[in-house]
C-alpha positions as CSV (number, residue, x, y, z in Angstrom):
1,M,23.1,100.6,107.4
2,T,19.5,99.7,106.5
3,T,19.0,96.8,104.0
4,I,15.7,96.4,102.2
5,S,14.2,94.1,99.6
6,A,14.2,95.1,95.9
7,T,10.4,95.4,95.9
8,S,10.1,97.1,99.3
9,R,8.2,100.4,99.2
10,L,10.5,103.4,99.7
11,D,9.6,105.9,102.4
12,R,9.4,109.5,101.5
13,I,11.8,111.5,103.7
14,K,10.6,113.8,106.4
15,I,11.7,117.4,106.4
16,L,13.1,117.3,109.9
17,E,13.2,114.4,112.4
18,P,15.2,115.5,115.5
19,L,14.9,112.1,117.2
20,N,17.0,110.5,114.4
21,P,20.8,110.8,114.1
22,N,22.3,113.5,111.8
23,R,24.5,110.9,110.1
24,S,22.2,108.9,107.8
25,T,21.9,105.1,108.6
26,G,21.1,104.3,105.0
27,I,21.1,105.8,101.5
28,I,17.4,104.8,101.2
29,N,14.9,104.0,103.9
30,G,17.5,104.9,106.5
31,K,17.1,107.1,109.5
32,T,18.4,110.7,109.6
33,S,17.4,113.9,111.3
34,G,17.6,115.8,108.0
35,I,20.4,118.0,109.4
36,L,23.4,118.0,107.0
37,N,26.9,118.1,108.5
38,W,29.3,117.8,105.6
39,N,32.1,116.8,108.0
40,D,30.3,113.6,109.0
41,I,28.6,111.9,106.1
42,P,28.7,108.2,105.1
43,Y,30.0,108.9,101.6
44,P,32.8,111.5,101.5
45,S,32.8,111.4,97.7
46,F,29.4,113.1,97.9
47,Y,31.2,116.2,99.3
48,R,33.6,116.1,96.4
49,A,30.6,115.9,94.1
50,Y,29.1,118.9,95.8
51,K,32.2,121.0,95.3
52,E,32.3,120.1,91.6
53,L,28.6,120.8,91.1
54,S,28.5,124.1,93.0
55,T,31.6,125.4,91.2
56,N,29.8,125.0,87.8
57,Y,27.9,128.2,87.9
58,W,27.0,130.2,84.8
59,I,24.3,132.3,83.3
60,P,23.2,131.8,79.7
61,D,22.6,135.5,78.8
62,E,26.1,136.4,79.6
63,V,27.2,134.6,76.4
64,D,27.3,137.0,73.4
65,M,25.1,135.6,70.6
66,K,25.3,138.4,68.1
67,G,27.5,136.4,65.7
68,D,25.2,133.4,66.0
69,A,22.2,135.5,65.0
70,K,23.9,136.4,61.8
71,Q,25.4,133.0,61.0
72,Y,22.3,131.0,61.7
73,G,20.8,132.4,58.5
74,E,23.9,131.3,56.6
75,L,23.6,127.6,57.6
76,S,22.6,125.2,54.9
77,G,19.2,123.6,55.0
78,K,20.6,120.4,56.5
79,E,22.6,122.3,59.1
80,K,19.7,124.4,60.1
81,Y,17.4,121.4,60.4
82,A,20.0,119.6,62.5
83,F,20.5,122.7,64.7
84,D,16.8,123.0,65.3
85,A,16.2,119.3,65.9
86,I,19.1,118.9,68.3
87,I,18.2,122.0,70.3
88,G,14.7,120.5,70.6
89,L,16.0,117.1,71.5
90,L,18.2,118.5,74.3
91,A,15.1,120.4,75.7
92,T,13.2,117.1,75.8
93,L,16.0,115.6,77.8
94,D,16.6,118.4,80.3
95,S,13.0,119.4,80.9
96,P,11.8,116.1,82.5
97,Q,15.2,115.6,84.2
98,T,14.4,118.5,86.6
99,R,11.2,116.8,87.7
100,F,12.8,113.4,88.0
101,I,15.8,114.5,90.0
102,Y,13.6,116.4,92.5
103,N,11.4,113.3,92.9
104,V,14.4,111.0,93.5
105,A,15.6,113.4,96.2
106,E,12.5,112.9,98.2
107,Y,13.3,109.2,98.6
108,I,17.0,109.4,99.3
109,T,17.6,109.4,103.0
110,D,21.2,110.7,102.9
111,P,21.0,114.5,103.2
112,A,24.3,115.0,101.3
113,A,22.8,113.1,98.3
114,H,19.6,115.2,98.6
115,A,21.7,118.4,98.6
116,N,23.5,117.3,95.4
117,A,20.2,116.4,93.7
118,A,19.0,119.9,94.5
119,I,21.9,121.4,92.7
120,I,21.5,119.1,89.7
121,G,17.8,119.9,89.4
122,Q,18.6,123.6,89.4
123,Q,21.3,123.3,86.8
124,E,18.8,121.4,84.5
125,V,16.5,124.4,84.7
126,I,19.4,126.6,83.6
127,H,20.1,124.2,80.7
128,N,16.5,124.6,79.6
129,E,16.7,128.3,79.9
130,S,19.8,128.3,77.7
131,Y,18.0,126.5,74.9
132,S,15.3,129.2,75.0
133,Y,18.0,131.9,75.1
134,V,19.8,130.4,72.1
135,L,16.6,130.3,70.0
136,A,15.5,133.8,71.1
137,S,18.9,135.1,70.0
138,I,18.6,133.7,66.4
139,A,14.8,133.5,65.6
140,G,11.4,135.1,66.3
141,L,8.9,133.6,68.7
142,Q,7.0,131.7,65.9
143,D,10.2,129.9,64.9
144,Q,11.1,129.3,68.6
145,N,7.8,127.7,69.2
146,R,8.2,125.6,66.0
147,V,11.4,124.1,67.4
148,F,9.8,123.1,70.7
149,E,6.8,121.7,68.8
150,L,9.2,119.7,66.6
151,A,10.8,118.3,69.8
152,R,7.4,117.4,71.2
153,T,6.1,115.6,68.1
154,H,9.1,114.2,66.3
155,P,8.6,110.4,66.0
156,T,12.3,109.6,66.4
157,I,12.7,111.8,69.4
158,I,9.7,110.2,71.0
159,K,10.9,106.7,70.4
160,R,14.4,107.7,71.5
161,N,13.1,109.0,74.8
162,E,10.7,106.1,75.5
163,P,13.0,103.8,77.5
164,I,14.1,106.6,79.8
165,M,10.7,108.1,80.4
166,G,9.2,104.6,80.9
167,A,11.7,103.9,83.7
168,Y,11.0,107.4,85.2
169,N,7.3,106.8,85.1
170,D,7.7,103.4,86.7
171,F,9.5,105.0,89.6
172,M,6.9,107.7,89.9
173,T,4.1,105.0,90.0
174,E,5.9,102.5,92.2
175,K,8.5,103.7,94.6
176,S,10.8,100.7,95.2
177,A,14.5,100.1,95.3
178,E,14.4,98.3,92.0
179,T,12.4,101.0,90.1
180,L,14.7,103.7,91.6
181,V,17.9,102.0,90.5
182,R,16.6,101.3,87.0
183,A,15.5,104.9,86.7
184,L,18.9,106.1,87.8
185,I,20.5,103.8,85.2
186,Q,18.4,105.3,82.5
187,S,19.3,108.7,83.9
188,S,23.0,107.9,83.6
189,I,22.3,107.0,79.9
190,L,20.5,110.3,79.4
191,E,23.3,112.3,81.0
192,G,26.3,110.3,79.8
193,I,25.3,109.1,76.3
194,N,22.2,110.7,74.8
195,F,23.5,114.3,74.8
196,Y,26.8,113.5,73.0
197,S,25.8,113.3,69.3
198,G,24.2,116.7,69.8
199,F,27.2,118.1,71.6
200,A,29.4,116.9,68.7
201,Y,27.3,118.6,66.1
202,F,27.7,122.0,67.8
203,Y,31.4,121.5,68.4
204,N,31.8,120.6,64.7
205,L,30.3,124.0,63.8
206,V,32.6,125.7,66.2
207,R,35.7,124.1,64.8
208,Q,34.6,125.7,61.5
209,N,34.4,129.0,63.4
210,R,30.6,129.1,63.2
211,M,27.9,129.5,65.9
212,T,30.5,129.9,68.6
213,G,28.1,131.4,71.1
214,T,25.9,128.4,71.0
215,G,29.0,126.2,71.2
216,K,30.1,128.0,74.4
217,I,26.8,127.4,76.0
218,I,26.9,123.7,75.0
219,S,30.4,123.4,76.5
220,F,29.0,124.7,79.8
221,I,26.1,122.2,79.7
222,N,28.6,119.5,78.8
223,R,30.6,120.3,81.9
224,D,27.5,120.1,84.1
225,E,26.4,116.8,82.6
226,L,29.8,115.2,83.2
227,A,29.5,116.1,86.9
228,H,25.8,114.9,87.0
229,S,26.8,111.6,85.4
230,K,29.6,111.0,87.9
231,F,27.4,111.7,90.9
232,I,24.5,109.6,89.6
233,S,26.9,106.7,89.1
234,E,28.2,107.1,92.7
235,L,24.6,107.2,93.9
236,I,23.7,104.0,92.1
237,R,26.8,102.2,93.5
238,A,25.9,103.4,97.0
239,I,22.3,102.1,96.8
240,V,23.4,98.7,95.3
241,G,26.3,98.4,97.7
242,E,24.0,98.8,100.7
243,N,21.4,96.6,99.3
244,P,23.2,93.5,97.9
245,E,19.9,91.8,97.0
246,L,19.8,94.3,94.1
247,Q,23.0,92.9,92.7
248,G,23.2,90.0,90.3
249,D,22.4,88.9,86.8
250,R,19.0,90.6,86.8
251,L,20.3,94.1,87.2
252,T,23.4,93.4,85.0
253,E,21.2,92.1,82.2
254,Y,18.9,95.1,82.5
255,T,21.8,97.5,82.4
256,H,23.4,95.9,79.4
257,K,20.1,95.8,77.4
258,A,19.4,99.4,78.4
259,F,22.8,100.6,77.1
260,A,22.6,98.5,73.9
261,H,19.1,99.8,73.2
262,A,20.3,103.4,73.8
263,I,23.1,102.9,71.3
264,D,20.7,101.5,68.7
265,L,18.4,104.5,69.1
266,E,21.3,106.9,69.0
267,T,22.5,105.3,65.8
268,V,19.1,105.9,64.1
269,W,18.9,109.4,65.4
270,S,22.4,110.3,64.2
271,S,21.8,108.8,60.7
272,E,18.6,110.8,60.4
273,V,19.9,114.2,61.6
274,L,23.6,114.2,60.9
275,D,23.8,112.5,57.6
276,G,25.4,114.8,55.0
277,I,26.7,117.3,57.6
278,D,30.2,118.4,56.6
279,G,32.8,117.3,59.2
280,I,30.7,114.6,60.7
281,D,31.4,110.9,59.9
282,L,28.4,108.8,61.0
283,D,30.5,105.6,61.6
284,E,32.8,107.7,63.8
285,M,29.8,109.1,65.6
286,V,28.5,105.7,66.4
287,G,32.0,104.6,67.6
288,Y,32.2,107.6,69.8
289,V,28.8,107.0,71.4
290,K,29.8,103.4,72.0
291,Y,33.0,104.7,73.6
292,R,30.9,106.9,75.9
293,A,28.8,103.8,76.8
294,N,31.9,102.0,77.8
295,K,32.9,104.9,80.0
296,M,29.6,105.0,81.7
297,A,29.5,101.2,82.2
298,G,32.9,101.5,83.9
299,M,31.7,104.1,86.2
300,L,28.8,101.8,87.2
301,G,31.3,99.0,87.9
302,I,30.3,96.7,85.1
303,D,32.2,95.4,82.1
304,K,32.4,97.5,79.0
305,L,29.9,96.6,76.4
306,Y,31.9,97.2,73.2
307,S,35.4,95.7,73.0
308,Q,36.2,97.5,69.8
309,S,35.4,100.9,71.3
310,S,38.1,101.4,73.9
311,D,39.4,104.6,72.4
312,N,37.8,107.9,71.5
313,V,37.6,107.9,67.7
314,M,36.7,111.6,67.7
315,P,39.5,113.1,69.8
316,W,39.0,116.6,68.4
317,I,36.0,116.9,70.7
318,K,38.3,117.2,73.7
319,A,39.4,120.6,72.5
320,Y,35.9,121.9,72.8
321,A,34.5,120.3,76.0
322,D,35.4,121.1,79.5
323,N,37.4,118.2,81.0
324,F,37.6,119.5,84.6
325,T,41.2,120.4,84.3
326,E,42.4,122.8,87.0
327,T,43.0,125.6,84.6
328,K,41.7,125.4,81.1
329,T,42.3,127.7,78.2
330,D,38.9,128.9,76.9
331,F,38.9,128.3,73.2
332,F,36.1,130.8,72.7
333,E,38.0,133.6,74.3
334,M,41.7,134.1,75.0
335,R,41.3,133.9,78.8
336,N,41.6,131.3,81.5
337,A,38.8,129.9,83.5
338,S,39.7,127.9,86.7
339,Y,37.4,125.1,87.9
340,K,37.6,122.6,90.7
341,K,39.7,119.6,89.8
342,T,38.4,116.0,90.3
343,N,40.4,113.2,91.6
344,L,43.3,112.2,89.2
345,D,42.4,108.6,89.5
346,N,38.7,108.7,88.7
347,G,39.2,108.7,85.0
348,F,36.2,110.8,84.3
349,D,38.1,113.7,82.7
350,D,38.4,111.6,79.5
351,L,35.6,112.4,77.2
């Protein structure tokens, strides 16, 4: 195992280095040939993550959107604005995520982690395609472009994304262990917290039997993001575990502040976009997002941030999101879809 200082420059991996061993000697700045043997990797959980990620395959245009095309015009003004703004918001999260993940992969020595990052990056591309597909199904090109312009220029969205993009850009500018871990922590916030008020909005429409095509696509994205969050947290723990100089009050303080700031920004966004939406209680939404923050903190191995948010205050969401159960009943269609099951003890199947 290779230990480096927090500020040490990370080396970009070489495509193939036959003089190095196949089994990586470190998660970052280690030695590896670049040849991946899944049967001999330092972190067996990365193979379980690979199986989860690779099982989550879907194509947006296989989802029937004819009903949504009709129902979109029947949404109220507030509902339509929320629909457009949230689709735009999700696009601003997934678009840069592809670039970020692929750049991270170039500085992760372990070939198994690199392989998983490749799958995550590809899935983020599918997510972005799905937002374009949803909009193309319900509106003309002019309105589609309007939604993406809204996402690009909306002041609250810009402010909401600033901490994440700032950490990403810091890593792009200075490749060090510290900037990498901080960027990955912000990535876990993006994947594990920032999507969820948006997901809840679409699931709320579905429980009213509206926009079910969009809801189905969102459930697929939700399933992917759960797997992404889990792997990113495992990657963070591996990096910090191999490099103990990264541990301590400095990283814990950064993580707590990052999570708390994310909750504050999420509260502002929810109040702006979801206020007055039938079926959505803003106090419950904030409580739910805090619950998600506690779940993510636990996966990173730190204490929960919100002692009053140990339980999911919006349990109805569990009926609409994919929980990695071995066989789930698809609420959109009366059929079963089987997916790979995660470990029973990882606790991540609780939304």
